[in-house]
N, C-alpha and C positions, 0 to 999 in steps of 0.2 A: 924292856916301861924295866927301869928297875922298883926297888926294897918301895921304900922309899911311894912312887910313885902310886901301887898300890896298892899302897895303902892309904894312899890318900882319895882314893878314888874309890875302893872301899870305904871309906867312912867317910866323904857327899855322899853314894847310895843309902847308907844307912841313912842319913842328918835327911834325905832325901825323902823320903817315903817317909819316915819319920811329919814330916811339917803336912805330905801327903795325908797323913789318915788325921793331923792334927785338922788338919786344912779343913776338912771331911766331917770330920768329927764335930764338928765349929760348926761349920754350915745344920750337918743335926738334928744339934742339940738347936739348936735361932732358928730348924720351923714346927720341929717338934711348937717351944715355948708362943710361935705365934698361932698358930693353930689354937694353943691355950685360951694367948687374949680374944687372939681373934673372938670365938665363944663365948666369953664369959668378958663383950664391949670392952671390953679396955680402952682408953681411947687412945691410948701410947703405940697401941699395933704396931701402927707399919712405923714406931721412929726404934723400938727392940727390933724388928724384925733385920732394921738397916743392918746399922749397930752388930749386931750378934753374924749378917751376909759380910764386909765388911773388913772383921775379926778373920773371918774364916781364911775368904779371900786375900789377907795380907800371906797367913798362914802358907796354901797354895801358891802365892808369888814367890816368896822364899822360898819357896821346893825349887821355882823355876830357876830364879838364879840363881838355886845352885847346882844344878844341872846345867848351867852357860860354862861352867869350867870343867865339864868329863866330856863335853861333842872333840869330835874325831875332825869328824867332815859340817865344810864352808855350805852345807846343806842346810848340816841337824840344824847350824845357830840359825840361819835362816827363817827354820821352824818356831825352833826356842822363839828371837825375841819373832815374832810376829804375836807369840800367844805372850810369852809378856805385857806387851805391848795388849794386849785384850783383856786382858784382867788388872792390866792399871786404869784405859780408860773404865772398866764397872767400877776399879776399886772412888773413880773419881767423882762416876755417880752415887753412886750411892750415897760418899761424905757428901754433893751436898741436895744429894735424899733429908742422909741426917742430920745436917742444915739449919732447910726451908723444915723437917718434922721438928725439930725443936725448937724452929722461931713460932713455926705455927701453935704450940703448944705456950711456947712464954705468953702469948698475943692469949690466946683464950683462956689461962688462964687471971687475967687482965680484969677480964671482962666482965 
């Protein structure tokens, strides 16, 4: 392995850790805010929580995409690919939920 390849692998490993930590922090903060809004009966609790979860999952998905650069075996690529598909599916479902909650919020504000 050349020095450039080692540097790239080291840089990507740190970037993966950073994205993972940021994703976890965003999800925790969104969860705490969701509980706070729920306790205070905020009608936009679900929307706020869904947006926070979506953002956190985007960071986690970014880390998995970076992980594909440093995998060495085909078996690992399959595992990383499955994780990416699962997280992408979750992101799509959460975006669908956000769209529905925003639409419901607009309709309820009209009444």
